[in-house]
N, C-alpha and C positions, 0 to 999 in steps of 0.2 A: 479315434475322433479327431486327430489332427487334420484329416481330410476336409473338415469343415472350414479350416482357415483359408485355403485357396478358393473354396466354394463361395464363402461370403464375400471375398474380394472380387470374384468374377460376377457374382450376383449384383454387387453394388454398381458395377460398370454396365451390366445388361439391363437391370431393372431398378434404377435408383428411386423410383416412386413407390416400390412395393415395400412399404415401411414395416408392415407386420412380418413379412418373410425375412427381411434384413434383421429385424429385432431377434427373431428366434435363432437364425443362423449365427448371429454375433454371440449370443449367449452360449450356444453349443461350441463355438470356436474358442471362447475364452476359457472354458473348463479344462481342456487338455493343456493349453498354454500355461494355465495356473499350476497344473500338476508338474510340468517341466520346470517351471520357475522354482517351485517348492524344493524339488530334488537338488537343483543346481545351487540354491542358496544354502541348503543344509550342508552340502559338500564344501562350500566356501567357508561356512561357519566352523566346520570341523577342523579346518586348517588355521583359521585366523582368530577364532573365538567368537562367542555369540554377540559381543558388542559391535565388532566390525561387520560381522555377517548380517546382523539386524540393520545396521546403518546402510549397507550396500543394498539390501532388499528394499528398504524404505525409500532410498534415493531413486532406484530404478522404477519402483512402483509409482512414486510421485512424478516421475518424468512423464508417465502417461497422463496424469492429471494436468500437468503443465502444458502438454501438447494440445489436449482437448480445450483447455482454458484459453490458450493463445488463438485457436480457431474461433472460439466464441468472442474473444476480444476484437478480432478483425471484423466480425459481423456486428459489433456494437451491442451484443447481448450481455450487458453488464449485470443484469439481474441474475441470469443463469450462472455467470462467473462467480458472483458473490455467494449465491446459494450453494454452489459446488464446493467453494472454499470452506464455508461454515459447516456444510454437511460432512465434508471429509474429516474435519477436526473432530466433530461429534461422533461420526461413525467409527473412527479409529480408536478414540479414547473411551468410548462406551461399548459399542457393539463388538468390535474386534477384540478388545481386551476382555470384555465380559464373556464372550463365547469361548475364548481361549481358557479362561478360568473354569468355565463350565465343562468343556470337553476334557480338559486335563483332570479336573476334579472327579469326573465320573470313573476314571481309570485309577487315579491315585488319591488316597484318602486326604492327605495334606501335601501341598506343594510349596516349596520354598524357592525364592529367587533373590538376587542381589538388589536390595531396595535402593541402593545408591543411584543406580541407573534410572529407576522409575522416578525417584524424587527429583533428579536433575531435569529429566524431560518434563515432569509436571511443573517444576518451577519455571522453566523456560516458556511453557505453554501458558502459565498464569501471567507472566510478564507480557506475552503477546496479546492475551485477552484484554489486559489493561490498555494496551495500545489501541485495540479496536474500540474501546469505550471513549477514547479522547475525541475522535472526529464527531461522534454522536453528541458529546457534551457541547462541542463548539456549535453544532447545528442548532441546538436548543437556545443559544444565546441571542438569536435573531440579529446577528451582526450584518452590517452593510457588506455586500459582496460575499455572502456566506459561502457560496460554492467555491469561490476562489480561495478563501481561507482554508476550507476543508481540503482542497487539492494540495495546497502548499504544505499543510500539516501532514497529510498522508504521505507525500514525497519524503519529507524529513523523517517520519516514522519508519518508512520503508528502509531507508539507509541504516537507521539505528537498529532495526530488527535483524537485518542481514549481518551487521557487525556483531551483534549479540550471539547469533547462531554460530558464526565463525569462532568466536571466543569459547563458546560451549564445546565445540569440537576440539579445540586446542586443549581445554581443561580435561575432557574425558578420554581423549586418545593420546595425549602427550604428557602433560605436566602431572596429572593425577590418575593415570590409567590404571594403577594398581587398585584403586577403589572400585573399579567397575569390572574386575575380573570375575568370570562366572565359573561355577563348578561344572565338572564334566559329568553330565547326566546321560550321555549317550551310551548305547549298548556296544560292547567291544566288538561284536560280530557284524556291525553295520557296514555295508559297502558304501563307499563314497567315490565320486568321480574325481579324476585328476583336476588340479586347480585350473589349468589352462582350459580344459574342456568345459568346466563349470562356469568360468567367467565368460567364455565365448557364448555359451548357451544363454547366460543371463542377458547379454547384450542383444543377441538375435531375437530372443523371445520377447524382450521388452519392446523392440521395434514392432514386432508383429502384434503385440497386445495394444500398442498405441494405435496402429492402423485399424484393428478390429474395434477398439473402443470408440474411435472417431465415427465409425459407421454406426455403432450402437447409439451414440448420442444423437446423431442425425435422425435416426429412426424413432428413438424413444420420445423425442420432442413432439413429433406428429402423433405418436400413439397416445401421449399424455393429453394432447388436445382432444383427440377422439374420445378418450375415456373420461374427460372432464377433470383432469388433474391440473392443479396450478403449477406455474413454472417453479415456484418455491419448493413444492413437493418433488417434482422431477429432478431438480438440481440438488436439493438437500438430501434426498433419500435414494432415488433410483440411480442417478449418475454416480453418487458417492459409493454405493454398494458395488456396482459393476467396476468402477475404476479401481477399487481396492480388492477385487476378487483374487488377484495373484498374490498380494500380500497376505490376505486372509488364509489362503491355502497353506502358505508356509507357517504362519503363526499357529493355526489350528493343528497342523501336523506336529510341530515342535512341542506344543502343549501336551498332546497325547503321548509323546515320547519322554515326558518329564523334563523337557528343556524349556522351562518357563522363562528363563532369562532371555532366550531368543524371542519368545512370543511378546514379552513386555517391551523388549527393545524395538521390535517392529511396530507394535501398536502405538506406543507413546512416542517413539522416535519419529514415526511417520506423521503423527499429529503435530508435534512441535516443529517438524521440518516444513509442513504446509504453512503453519502460522508464521514462522520466522523467516522462511526463505521463499516458498512458492508464491504466497500472497504478496510480499513486497516486490518480488521480481515482476509479477504481473502488473503492479501499479507503475513501476518504472517502464515496462515494455509498452504500456498503454499510450505513453507519450510518442511512441514510434509507430506502432502498428494499429492503434485504435483510432476511431473517428474523433475521439476527444479523450483527455486524461481521465483515468479511473481513480476514485478515492477509496479510502478504507471505511467509509460511512455505511455500515450495515443497518438493516432495519432492526428495531428493538427486539423483536422475537428471536432473531438469529443471535444477537449479542447475548441475550438471556440464556439461550440454550447452550451456547459455547461456554459461558461462564459457569453454568451448572455442571456441564461435563468436565470442565477443568478442575473445579473444586472437588468434585466427586473422585476423579482419578488421583488427585493429590492425597485425599483422605484414604482411599483404598490401598494405594501402593506404599503407604508409610510403614506398614507392618512387615512387609517382605514375605508374607505367607498368604496362601489362598486355599479355598475349598469351593466345591461346586456351587454352593448357595450364593457365594459372593458374586459369581458370574451371573447367576439368575437375576440378582438385583440390578446389575449394570445393564443387562439386556432389557429388563422391564422398563428402566428409565428411558432407554432408547426407543422402546415401543410406544411409550407415552408421547414422546416428541413426534414420532412418525404418525400416530393417530391424530395428533393436533394439526399437523400440516396437511393431512389427507382431507380433513373436513373443511379446510379453507377453500372457498369458492375460487375458481380460476379468475385471474385478473386482479386479485387482491393480494396484499402482503400479510405475512404472518406476524 
């Protein structure tokens, strides 16, 4: 299926207006790339541990989100950018985590994982969600020059969140890394790639995923208009699911192999990285590449969904154990959000 990668790139050059064709080809191209990324990440994690392997996968996966969002920033599509940020946080912390618990639980009766990593990511995510609430609170005060105040506050919060993320990495990978060590659940007979080959594959595949994902986003927006979907649904659900496809392939495969530490590290690590790094970087980059500065003022529905997803993940990961029904509950919460956004008429906010 890797043949679909050059096909979709060529089709985008020859027939850029064939949005339905590009949509189908992009999905077909992302599937084999996600499988390659899955095997490469598991090979790296086998050598470095699940914490670093999960961080590497989340970082490369979120690089795709960042590239797509920068393109949207340049076009001034701030609604799509904010929807994709909020959607990625909710998708990773609810759908990816829940589906990992479900798929792993169908094969293993009870699964255990290091809850320290889950609690750290959940705590960082909770702090970032509080930061998202602050600009909305300022907007409700009806201050003079409210937009200017929100932009200044957002820029300050962006710097603060990036510093918090860096300190979180220092804590988990350096000063207290013994707390986040995972048990070896891998089978002794499993074949892994050499580290050099695995890392090279990760880098190359990430670039290809970014290119294909950008084509997908360009086509799905037109498809969304044709099908009567609101920009909030397209950004929050469609773009987030496809943007996280490669990370999901790794998380789901690891859960089935009883390596739930890797799955939790990818799901919650990716969500916290988006909230603490990707979103703040986009705010700062908007001063350079955007038509005007972007703030962190999300619409109330998005903030509510992100807060619910964050609190739920904090509650779920506190035990360090999971079963298939826990995953079902998380996926159902995500389905409720998706249904809510789907029925919102185009041109309105959730």
